[in-house]
PASEBA-1860 file (N, C-alpha, C; in nm, 3 decimals):
! residues 264
1> MAQIHPTS> 12.073/-4.554/34.027/12.152/-4.506/34.140/12.255/-4.404/34.093 ~ 12.282/-4.305/34.180/12.387/-4.209/34.150/12.521/-4.280/34.140 ~ 12.607/-4.228/34.053/12.741/-4.284/34.035/12.836/-4.213/34.131 ~ 12.884/-4.284/34.232/12.966/-4.224/34.339/13.101/-4.295/34.343 ~ 13.208/-4.218/34.331/13.342/-4.276/34.337/13.365/-4.337/34.475 ~ 13.434/-4.450/34.483/13.451/-4.516/34.613/13.530/-4.437/34.716 ~ 13.606/-4.336/34.672/13.680/-4.255/34.769/13.596/-4.141/34.827 ~ 13.478/-4.120/34.775/13.392/-4.012/34.824/13.306/-4.060/34.941
9> IVDPRAEL> 13.268/-3.965/35.026/13.185/-3.994/35.142/13.052/-3.921/35.124 ~ 12.946/-3.997/35.107/12.812/-3.940/35.090/12.726/-3.991/35.204 ~ 12.676/-3.900/35.285/12.592/-3.940/35.397/12.468/-4.013/35.344 ~ 12.429/-4.124/35.405/12.314/-4.199/35.355/12.182/-4.121/35.361 ~ 12.177/-4.015/35.438/12.056/-3.933/35.445/12.048/-3.829/35.333 ~ 12.159/-3.806/35.262/12.156/-3.711/35.150/12.067/-3.765/35.039 ~ 12.004/-3.675/34.965/11.916/-3.714/34.856/11.979/-3.676/34.723 ~ 12.022/-3.777/34.648/12.085/-3.757/34.518/12.001/-3.821/34.410
17> ADSVYVGP> 11.974/-3.746/34.302/11.903/-3.803/34.189/11.987/-3.914/34.124 ~ 11.919/-4.003/34.053/11.988/-4.119/33.997/12.097/-4.083/33.898 ~ 12.086/-3.970/33.830/12.182/-3.934/33.725/12.298/-3.849/33.776 ~ 12.312/-3.833/33.907/12.421/-3.753/33.964/12.552/-3.830/33.955 ~ 12.660/-3.758/33.921/12.795/-3.816/33.923/12.877/-3.747/34.029 ~ 12.937/-3.823/34.119/13.023/-3.771/34.225/13.162/-3.830/34.206 ~ 13.258/-3.744/34.170/13.394/-3.789/34.146/13.469/-3.819/34.275 ~ 13.599/-3.840/34.265/13.678/-3.884/34.381/13.693/-3.777/34.488
25> FCTIGPEV> 13.700/-3.825/34.612/13.736/-3.744/34.729/13.638/-3.628/34.756 ~ 13.512/-3.652/34.732/13.408/-3.554/34.765/13.342/-3.592/34.897 ~ 13.282/-3.492/34.963/13.208/-3.515/35.085/13.072/-3.447/35.072 ~ 12.965/-3.523/35.093/12.830/-3.469/35.081/12.755/-3.499/35.210 ~ 12.700/-3.393/35.271/12.642/-3.403/35.404/12.499/-3.454/35.406 ~ 12.444/-3.470/35.526/12.315/-3.539/35.543/12.193/-3.458/35.499 ~ 12.202/-3.325/35.496/12.086/-3.242/35.462/12.094/-3.187/35.320 ~ 12.172/-3.251/35.238/12.192/-3.205/35.100/12.094/-3.275/35.007
33> KIGDGCWF> 12.037/-3.199/34.912/11.951/-3.253/34.807/12.007/-3.209/34.673 ~ 12.029/-3.304/34.583/12.093/-3.275/34.455/12.007/-3.331/34.342 ~ 11.977/-3.245/34.244/11.888/-3.282/34.134/11.957/-3.354/34.020 ~ 11.879/-3.383/33.917/11.924/-3.462/33.802/12.043/-3.399/33.731 ~ 12.132/-3.485/33.685/12.237/-3.444/33.594/12.349/-3.362/33.654 ~ 12.356/-3.349/33.785/12.465/-3.273/33.846/12.595/-3.353/33.843 ~ 12.705/-3.281/33.833/12.838/-3.341/33.813/12.935/-3.276/33.908 ~ 13.004/-3.358/33.988/13.100/-3.310/34.086/13.236/-3.368/34.050
41> QSHIVVTG> 13.329/-3.281/34.014/13.456/-3.328/33.958/13.537/-3.407/34.061 ~ 13.587/-3.338/34.165/13.663/-3.407/34.270/13.690/-3.310/34.385 ~ 13.716/-3.365/34.504/13.757/-3.287/34.620/13.660/-3.173/34.650 ~ 13.532/-3.201/34.645/13.428/-3.099/34.667/13.353/-3.131/34.795 ~ 13.324/-3.028/34.874/13.245/-3.043/34.995/13.109/-2.977/34.972 ~ 13.002/-3.054/34.992/12.867/-3.000/34.989/12.806/-3.033/35.124 ~ 12.772/-2.930/35.199/12.730/-2.952/35.336/12.613/-2.859/35.369 ~ 12.575/-2.855/35.497/12.466/-2.769/35.539/12.333/-2.810/35.480
49> KTTVGSNN> 12.234/-2.725/35.497/12.101/-2.749/35.443/12.100/-2.691/35.302 ~ 12.150/-2.767/35.207/12.176/-2.719/35.071/12.090/-2.796/34.971 ~ 12.023/-2.720/34.885/11.943/-2.779/34.777/12.002/-2.735/34.644 ~ 12.034/-2.831/34.559/12.096/-2.805/34.429/12.000/-2.855/34.321 ~ 11.972/-2.772/34.222/11.882/-2.810/34.113/11.944/-2.907/34.016 ~ 11.910/-2.894/33.888/11.951/-2.991/33.787/12.067/-2.938/33.701 ~ 12.148/-3.032/33.654/12.250/-3.005/33.551/12.350/-2.898/33.592 ~ 12.390/-2.901/33.716/12.495/-2.811/33.763/12.629/-2.884/33.761
57> KFYAFAAV> 12.736/-2.809/33.730/12.871/-2.865/33.726/12.956/-2.796/33.832 ~ 13.018/-2.878/33.919/13.103/-2.827/34.025/13.245/-2.879/34.002 ~ 13.341/-2.787/34.008/13.480/-2.824/33.982/13.557/-2.835/34.114 ~ 13.681/-2.881/34.103/13.759/-2.924/34.218/13.769/-2.819/34.329 ~ 13.756/-2.867/34.450/13.779/-2.790/34.573/13.674/-2.681/34.599 ~ 13.561/-2.688/34.532/13.451/-2.599/34.568/13.399/-2.639/34.706 ~ 13.356/-2.539/34.785/13.297/-2.562/34.917/13.159/-2.501/34.917 ~ 13.056/-2.584/34.924/12.919/-2.543/34.898/12.833/-2.569/35.022
65> GIEPQDKK> 12.759/-2.466/35.066/12.675/-2.480/35.184/12.749/-2.472/35.315 ~ 12.864/-2.407/35.313/12.945/-2.396/35.434/12.886/-2.292/35.529 ~ 12.932/-2.296/35.655/12.886/-2.198/35.752/12.931/-2.058/35.712 ~ 12.850/-1.957/35.742/12.889/-1.819/35.709/13.016/-1.778/35.782 ~ 13.092/-1.692/35.717/13.208/-1.631/35.781/13.161/-1.505/35.855 ~ 13.082/-1.530/35.958/13.013/-1.423/36.031/13.010/-1.463/36.177 ~ 13.063/-1.380/36.264/13.070/-1.413/36.406/12.932/-1.425/36.470 ~ 12.831/-1.366/36.407/12.696/-1.374/36.465/12.633/-1.510/36.443
73> YKGEDTRL> 12.685/-1.588/36.351/12.626/-1.718/36.321/12.653/-1.816/36.435 ~ 12.547/-1.878/36.485/12.558/-1.970/36.599/12.500/-2.106/36.565 ~ 12.508/-2.145/36.439/12.461/-2.277/36.400/12.313/-2.286/36.373 ~ 12.248/-2.173/36.347/12.103/-2.173/36.323/12.070/-2.251/36.195 ~ 11.943/-2.287/36.183/11.896/-2.369/36.071/11.871/-2.279/35.949 ~ 11.974/-2.257/35.870/11.965/-2.169/35.752/12.005/-2.248/35.628 ~ 11.981/-2.189/35.508/11.987/-2.269/35.386/12.068/-2.202/35.275 ~ 12.103/-2.286/35.178/12.155/-2.244/35.048/12.074/-2.315/34.942
81> VIGDNNVI> 12.024/-2.239/34.844/11.948/-2.296/34.733/12.014/-2.255/34.602 ~ 12.043/-2.352/34.518/12.106/-2.329/34.387/12.012/-2.382/34.279 ~ 11.995/-2.305/34.172/11.904/-2.342/34.064/11.962/-2.445/33.968 ~ 11.941/-2.423/33.838/11.978/-2.521/33.736/12.085/-2.465/33.641 ~ 12.160/-2.556/33.583/12.251/-2.524/33.471/12.358/-2.422/33.508 ~ 12.405/-2.428/33.630/12.515/-2.340/33.672/12.648/-2.412/33.656 ~ 12.752/-2.332/33.631/12.890/-2.382/33.630/12.964/-2.313/33.744 ~ 13.013/-2.392/33.837/13.079/-2.340/33.957/13.220/-2.396/33.957
89> REHCTLSV> 13.316/-2.308/33.929/13.452/-2.354/33.903/13.533/-2.372/34.032 ~ 13.664/-2.397/34.012/13.751/-2.439/34.121/13.755/-2.338/34.236 ~ 13.752/-2.393/34.358/13.774/-2.318/34.481/13.664/-2.215/34.512 ~ 13.550/-2.223/34.447/13.440/-2.134/34.484/13.387/-2.171/34.623 ~ 13.341/-2.070/34.697/13.284/-2.092/34.830/13.147/-2.027/34.836 ~ 13.047/-2.103/34.878/12.909/-2.055/34.887/12.855/-2.088/35.026 ~ 12.816/-1.985/35.100/12.771/-2.003/35.238/12.619/-2.010/35.246 ~ 12.571/-2.074/35.352/12.428/-2.067/35.385/12.397/-1.929/35.442
97> GTVQDKGL> 12.268/-1.899/35.462/12.226/-1.770/35.511/12.239/-1.757/35.662 ~ 12.188/-1.644/35.713/12.186/-1.620/35.857/12.046/-1.575/35.898 ~ 12.018/-1.589/36.028/11.886/-1.547/36.078/11.875/-1.396/36.085 ~ 11.986/-1.323/36.072/11.978/-1.178/36.069/11.913/-1.128/35.939 ~ 11.904/-1.214/35.838/11.835/-1.183/35.714/11.722/-1.285/35.699 ~ 11.704/-1.342/35.582/11.597/-1.439/35.559/11.642/-1.583/35.581 ~ 11.765/-1.600/35.626/11.815/-1.735/35.648/11.840/-1.812/35.521 ~ 11.862/-1.740/35.410/11.873/-1.805/35.279/11.976/-1.735/35.192
105> TEVGSNNL> 12.069/-1.812/35.139/12.155/-1.767/35.030/12.102/-1.834/34.904 ~ 12.091/-1.758/34.797/12.024/-1.809/34.678/12.104/-1.778/34.552 ~ 12.125/-1.880/34.470/12.187/-1.866/34.338/12.088/-1.920/34.236 ~ 12.057/-1.840/34.134/11.957/-1.880/34.035/12.007/-1.982/33.936 ~ 11.979/-1.960/33.809/12.012/-2.058/33.705/12.096/-1.996/33.594 ~ 12.170/-2.082/33.525/12.248/-2.043/33.407/12.356/-1.940/33.440 ~ 12.416/-1.954/33.557/12.523/-1.864/33.598/12.659/-1.931/33.580 ~ 12.761/-1.849/33.556/12.900/-1.895/33.553/12.975/-1.826/33.666
113> LMANVHIA> 13.018/-1.906/33.763/13.104/-1.858/33.871/13.244/-1.910/33.844 ~ 13.334/-1.820/33.805/13.470/-1.863/33.774/13.547/-1.892/33.902 ~ 13.673/-1.933/33.888/13.750/-1.983/34.001/13.761/-1.880/34.113 ~ 13.753/-1.930/34.236/13.777/-1.853/34.358/13.669/-1.748/34.388 ~ 13.552/-1.762/34.332/13.443/-1.670/34.366/13.389/-1.704/34.505 ~ 13.363/-1.600/34.583/13.303/-1.619/34.716/13.163/-1.558/34.718 ~ 13.063/-1.640/34.747/12.925/-1.596/34.764/12.894/-1.606/34.913 ~ 12.889/-1.492/34.980/12.874/-1.491/35.125/12.729/-1.514/35.165
121> HDCRVGNN> 12.707/-1.519/35.296/12.575/-1.545/35.353/12.472/-1.443/35.307 ~ 12.353/-1.493/35.278/12.235/-1.411/35.247/12.245/-1.337/35.114 ~ 12.341/-1.374/35.029/12.346/-1.314/34.896/12.235/-1.373/34.809 ~ 12.194/-1.296/34.709/12.098/-1.343/34.610/12.155/-1.313/34.472 ~ 12.188/-1.418/34.402/12.240/-1.407/34.265/12.129/-1.453/34.171 ~ 12.099/-1.372/34.070/11.989/-1.402/33.979/12.023/-1.506/33.875 ~ 11.984/-1.481/33.752/12.003/-1.575/33.642/12.093/-1.514/33.534 ~ 12.165/-1.601/33.464/12.244/-1.560/33.348/12.350/-1.456/33.383
129> TIIANNVG> 12.409/-1.470/33.499/12.518/-1.380/33.538/12.653/-1.446/33.510 ~ 12.756/-1.362/33.499/12.894/-1.409/33.491/12.971/-1.338/33.601 ~ 13.029/-1.415/33.691/13.109/-1.360/33.800/13.250/-1.416/33.784 ~ 13.343/-1.330/33.750/13.476/-1.373/33.708/13.566/-1.407/33.827 ~ 13.687/-1.446/33.797/13.780/-1.500/33.895/13.805/-1.405/34.012 ~ 13.809/-1.463/34.131/13.851/-1.394/34.254/13.758/-1.281/34.296 ~ 13.633/-1.287/34.255/13.535/-1.188/34.300/13.482/-1.228/34.438 ~ 13.469/-1.129/34.525/13.412/-1.154/34.657/13.284/-1.077/34.676
137> LAGHVVVC> 13.174/-1.148/34.703/13.048/-1.084/34.739/13.034/-1.092/34.891 ~ 13.031/-0.977/34.957/13.010/-0.977/35.101/12.865/-1.013/35.132 ~ 12.832/-1.021/35.259/12.699/-1.065/35.298/12.588/-0.975/35.246 ~ 12.474/-1.037/35.213/12.350/-0.966/35.178/12.357/-0.894/35.044 ~ 12.453/-0.927/34.960/12.464/-0.864/34.828/12.359/-0.923/34.734 ~ 12.305/-0.840/34.646/12.211/-0.883/34.543/12.274/-0.859/34.407 ~ 12.279/-0.964/34.325/12.326/-0.953/34.187/12.208/-0.989/34.097 ~ 12.159/-0.893/34.021/12.040/-0.915/33.939/12.074/-0.986/33.808
145> DDAIIGGQ> 11.972/-1.028/33.737/11.988/-1.105/33.613/12.080/-1.033/33.514 ~ 12.156/-1.114/33.439/12.236/-1.069/33.324/12.354/-0.981/33.362 ~ 12.384/-0.966/33.489/12.498/-0.883/33.530/12.629/-0.956/33.505 ~ 12.736/-0.879/33.483/12.871/-0.933/33.468/12.961/-0.858/33.566 ~ 13.037/-0.934/33.645/13.129/-0.875/33.742/13.270/-0.920/33.705 ~ 13.356/-0.822/33.671/13.492/-0.853/33.629/13.578/-0.906/33.741 ~ 13.685/-0.975/33.705/13.773/-1.040/33.800/13.836/-0.945/33.900 ~ 13.866/-0.997/34.017/13.932/-0.926/34.126/13.844/-0.817/34.188
153> SGIHQFVR> 13.715/-0.815/34.157/13.627/-0.712/34.212/13.578/-0.750/34.351 ~ 13.546/-0.648/34.429/13.491/-0.670/34.562/13.362/-0.592/34.580 ~ 13.261/-0.656/34.639/13.130/-0.595/34.655/13.099/-0.584/34.804 ~ 13.078/-0.462/34.851/13.048/-0.435/34.992/12.914/-0.498/35.030 ~ 12.900/-0.532/35.157/12.775/-0.593/35.203/12.656/-0.501/35.177 ~ 12.544/-0.562/35.144/12.415/-0.497/35.116/12.410/-0.422/34.983 ~ 12.518/-0.423/34.906/12.516/-0.357/34.776/12.434/-0.439/34.677 ~ 12.367/-0.370/34.582/12.291/-0.436/34.476/12.357/-0.405/34.342
161> IGRGAMLS> 12.372/-0.509/34.261/12.422/-0.495/34.124/12.302/-0.509/34.032 ~ 12.268/-0.404/33.959/12.146/-0.401/33.882/12.148/-0.491/33.759 ~ 12.031/-0.514/33.707/12.012/-0.599/33.589/12.095/-0.549/33.470 ~ 12.167/-0.640/33.408/12.240/-0.607/33.287/12.358/-0.514/33.306 ~ 12.398/-0.490/33.432/12.514/-0.404/33.457/12.643/-0.481/33.435 ~ 12.751/-0.406/33.413/12.882/-0.468/33.395/12.986/-0.392/33.475 ~ 13.063/-0.467/33.555/13.173/-0.410/33.633/13.305/-0.451/33.572 ~ 13.392/-0.354/33.548/13.526/-0.386/33.499/13.606/-0.457/33.608
169> GGSMMRQD> 13.709/-0.528/33.567/13.794/-0.598/33.662/13.855/-0.503/33.764 ~ 13.862/-0.550/33.887/13.923/-0.472/33.994/13.834/-0.364/34.051 ~ 13.705/-0.365/34.018/13.614/-0.264/34.072/13.581/-0.295/34.218 ~ 13.572/-0.190/34.298/13.535/-0.204/34.438/13.408/-0.123/34.462 ~ 13.298/-0.193/34.483/13.167/-0.127/34.490/13.122/-0.114/34.635 ~ 13.097/0.011/34.676/13.047/0.039/34.810/12.902/0.085/34.809 ~ 12.850/0.117/34.689/12.711/0.156/34.673/12.652/0.085/34.553 ~ 12.523/0.105/34.529/12.450/0.027/34.430/12.490/0.062/34.287
177> VLPFCNYQ> 12.477/-0.038/34.199/12.515/-0.028/34.058/12.388/-0.024/33.974 ~ 12.366/0.085/33.903/12.244/0.106/33.826/12.231/0.004/33.713 ~ 12.111/-0.051/33.689/12.092/-0.145/33.578/12.139/-0.089/33.444 ~ 12.188/-0.180/33.360/12.226/-0.152/33.222/12.345/-0.056/33.209 ~ 12.422/-0.040/33.316/12.533/0.057/33.312/12.667/-0.011/33.333 ~ 12.774/0.055/33.288/12.911/0.012/33.312/12.968/0.086/33.432 ~ 13.046/0.014/33.513/13.114/0.075/33.627/13.258/0.026/33.631 ~ 13.345/0.110/33.685/13.483/0.069/33.706/13.544/0.155/33.815
185> GYPGAPFG> 13.655/0.107/33.872/13.733/0.189/33.962/13.726/0.148/34.107 ~ 13.803/0.223/34.189/13.814/0.198/34.332/13.813/0.334/34.404 ~ 13.696/0.377/34.456/13.566/0.308/34.451/13.505/0.313/34.312 ~ 13.418/0.217/34.283/13.359/0.206/34.151/13.267/0.324/34.119 ~ 13.271/0.367/33.994/13.189/0.479/33.948/13.137/0.448/33.808 ~ 13.023/0.506/33.769/12.964/0.477/33.638/13.041/0.543/33.525 ~ 13.045/0.474/33.411/13.105/0.536/33.292/13.026/0.498/33.167 ~ 12.896/0.521/33.171/12.814/0.501/33.053/12.727/0.377/33.058
193> VNIEGMKR> 12.650/0.361/32.952/12.557/0.249/32.940/12.627/0.127/32.883 ~ 12.587/0.010/32.930/12.643/-0.117/32.880/12.579/-0.151/32.746 ~ 12.616/-0.078/32.644/12.552/-0.091/32.513/12.574/-0.230/32.455 ~ 12.696/-0.280/32.462/12.724/-0.412/32.404/12.644/-0.520/32.476 ~ 12.635/-0.510/32.607/12.557/-0.608/32.682/12.410/-0.603/32.647 ~ 12.357/-0.484/32.629/12.216/-0.472/32.591/12.192/-0.530/32.452 ~ 12.284/-0.507/32.360/12.271/-0.566/32.226/12.268/-0.718/32.234 ~ 12.357/-0.775/32.314/12.366/-0.921/32.325/12.239/-0.981/32.383
201> HGYSRDAI> 12.168/-0.906/32.465/12.046/-0.956/32.526/11.921/-0.914/32.449 ~ 11.941/-0.863/32.328/11.828/-0.841/32.239/11.753/-0.711/32.256 ~ 11.813/-0.614/32.322/11.744/-0.486/32.337/11.753/-0.406/32.206 ~ 11.646/-0.336/32.175/11.638/-0.260/32.051/11.722/-0.134/32.058 ~ 11.743/-0.074/31.941/11.814/0.054/31.935/11.742/0.160/32.020 ~ 11.609/0.161/32.012/11.532/0.258/32.090/11.550/0.237/32.240 ~ 11.552/0.111/32.282/11.570/0.081/32.425/11.707/0.126/32.474 ~ 11.809/0.102/32.392/11.945/0.146/32.428/11.951/0.298/32.436
209> HTAREVYK> 11.888/0.365/32.340/11.883/0.512/32.343/11.814/0.561/32.470 ~ 11.705/0.495/32.508/11.635/0.534/32.630/11.724/0.516/32.752 ~ 11.797/0.406/32.758/11.890/0.385/32.870/11.992/0.497/32.879 ~ 12.040/0.543/32.766/12.137/0.653/32.766/12.073/0.783/32.815 ~ 11.949/0.807/32.776/11.880/0.928/32.821/11.855/0.925/32.972 ~ 11.816/0.808/33.022/11.795/0.795/33.167/11.927/0.812/33.242 ~ 12.032/0.754/33.189/12.167/0.769/33.248/12.203/0.917/33.262 ~ 12.178/0.994/33.158/12.209/1.137/33.161/12.126/1.209/33.268
217> LIFRSNLN> 11.998/1.174/33.279/11.913/1.238/33.379/11.961/1.210/33.520 ~ 12.008/1.088/33.543/12.049/1.049/33.679/12.187/1.103/33.714 ~ 12.281/1.095/33.620/12.420/1.123/33.653/12.475/1.255/33.598 ~ 12.409/1.315/33.500/12.469/1.433/33.436/12.381/1.557/33.437 ~ 12.272/1.555/33.509/12.178/1.667/33.503/12.167/1.743/33.635 ~ 12.252/1.710/33.731/12.250/1.778/33.861/12.113/1.771/33.928 ~ 12.042/1.658/33.907/11.912/1.638/33.970/11.928/1.547/34.091 ~ 11.848/1.572/34.196/11.846/1.477/34.306/11.756/1.358/34.267
225> VSEASEAI> 11.741/1.262/34.358/11.670/1.138/34.324/11.525/1.167/34.286 ~ 11.456/1.245/34.366/11.314/1.272/34.337/11.299/1.350/34.207 ~ 11.388/1.444/34.181/11.381/1.521/34.057/11.410/1.433/33.937 ~ 11.512/1.348/33.948/11.544/1.257/33.838/11.429/1.160/33.813 ~ 11.365/1.114/33.921/11.253/1.021/33.906/11.139/1.085/33.828 ~ 11.105/1.208/33.860/10.998/1.277/33.788/11.035/1.301/33.643 ~ 11.162/1.333/33.618/11.207/1.354/33.480/11.198/1.225/33.399 ~ 11.228/1.112/33.462/11.220/0.984/33.392/11.074/0.948/33.363
233> KTLCAEIT> 10.985/0.976/33.457/10.842/0.952/33.433/10.791/1.036/33.316 ~ 10.836/1.159/33.307/10.799/1.246/33.195/10.852/1.189/33.064 ~ 10.975/1.140/33.068/11.034/1.077/32.949/10.952/0.957/32.905 ~ 10.912/0.873/33.002/10.835/0.752/32.969/10.699/0.787/32.907 ~ 10.641/0.898/32.948/10.510/0.937/32.893/10.518/0.971/32.746 ~ 10.639/0.999/32.699/10.658/1.035/32.559/10.704/0.917/32.474 ~ 10.722/0.799/32.536/10.775/0.682/32.467/10.662/0.586/32.435 ~ 10.662/0.530/32.315/10.560/0.432/32.276/10.613/0.290/32.273
241> DPQSVMVA> 10.745/0.273/32.270/10.804/0.140/32.263/10.801/0.074/32.401 ~ 10.732/-0.041/32.418/10.719/-0.105/32.551/10.854/-0.145/32.610 ~ 10.945/-0.193/32.527/11.075/-0.233/32.580/11.151/-0.112/32.635 ~ 11.142/0.001/32.567/11.209/0.122/32.615/11.150/0.167/32.748 ~ 11.017/0.159/32.761/10.953/0.196/32.887/11.000/0.103/32.998 ~ 11.010/-0.027/32.969/11.056/-0.123/33.069/11.197/-0.088/33.116 ~ 11.285/-0.054/33.023/11.423/-0.019/33.059/11.425/0.104/33.150 ~ 11.350/0.207/33.111/11.347/0.330/33.192/11.288/0.305/33.330
249> DTMREFME> 11.179/0.229/33.336/11.117/0.199/33.465/11.207/0.116/33.554 ~ 11.280/0.020/33.494/11.373/-0.063/33.572/11.481/0.023/33.636 ~ 11.537/0.116/33.559/11.641/0.204/33.612/11.585/0.299/33.718 ~ 11.467/0.354/33.693/11.406/0.447/33.788/11.371/0.378/33.920 ~ 11.305/0.262/33.912/11.265/0.192/34.033/11.385/0.147/34.115 ~ 11.491/0.105/34.045/11.612/0.065/34.116/11.670/0.184/34.192 ~ 11.675/0.298/34.127/11.728/0.420/34.192/11.642/0.457/34.313 ~ 11.511/0.453/34.297/11.420/0.495/34.405/11.426/0.404/34.526
257> TSPRGLAR> 11.462/0.277/34.506/11.460/0.180/34.615/11.600/0.144/34.664 ~ 11.696/0.231/34.638/11.836/0.203/34.674/11.866/0.252/34.815 ~ 11.874/0.162/34.914/11.899/0.207/35.051/12.038/0.264/35.070 ~ 12.136/0.217/34.993/12.274/0.266/35.007/12.302/0.383/34.913 ~ 12.211/0.410/34.819/12.236/0.512/34.719/12.318/0.458/34.604 ~ 12.309/0.525/34.491/12.384/0.481/34.374/12.529/0.526/34.383 ~ 12.619/0.439/34.337/12.758/0.479/34.322/12.767/0.583/34.211 ~ 12.834/0.694/34.239/12.842/0.805/34.144/12.986/0.842/34.116
END
């Protein structure tokens, strides 16, 4: 049986794995499913149609599966799904989705959400991300794998943060963030490739060099999107390293499919 503190209220219809620990003064609703090894410190609300994977840690006063802060929401049957091995610190808020999108807010695995992070309705957070203190993701934001978002940053609705990108603290993003790049400012703008981040994730010297060349084609060559795309394809035809080709293709495809355009 799950270990539940006597001051906590767990609806009998909730599904908790046997190894779950629920500390004092928590509230868990009837449509919640929680996997093995999850740990809830204290004063945490888990509500809505929320599914939580294994080995997640939730700290005090987190609010998980709450209704969207969206006037269009009328109590529709929408969900929040959280993966495995996440750390969700104090006062984080995670909303369920809305029917205006796919009805799903999704957080992957191995993420660190520091204190006071807000994950709004219909956001999709990938794997191995770090989202620092007081970051707000507006509705429908996508954060791809390995991204880092510095503290006090704000992300406009529908913006995408590319794979392996890094935002400095206090960045305000109104358009998309290219994979493997650094951004900062208000409004946020690119300032080079995230070389240190790429090194930490095992990218080769050649792959990092390719990322820098693609960065130059997109941001420093006075090319429009279609011209930059063709230039990147030409670059890839000259590359033999598979990892370098993957990096270039990831950046190119992200640029080509950016509905809001890249932040420049």
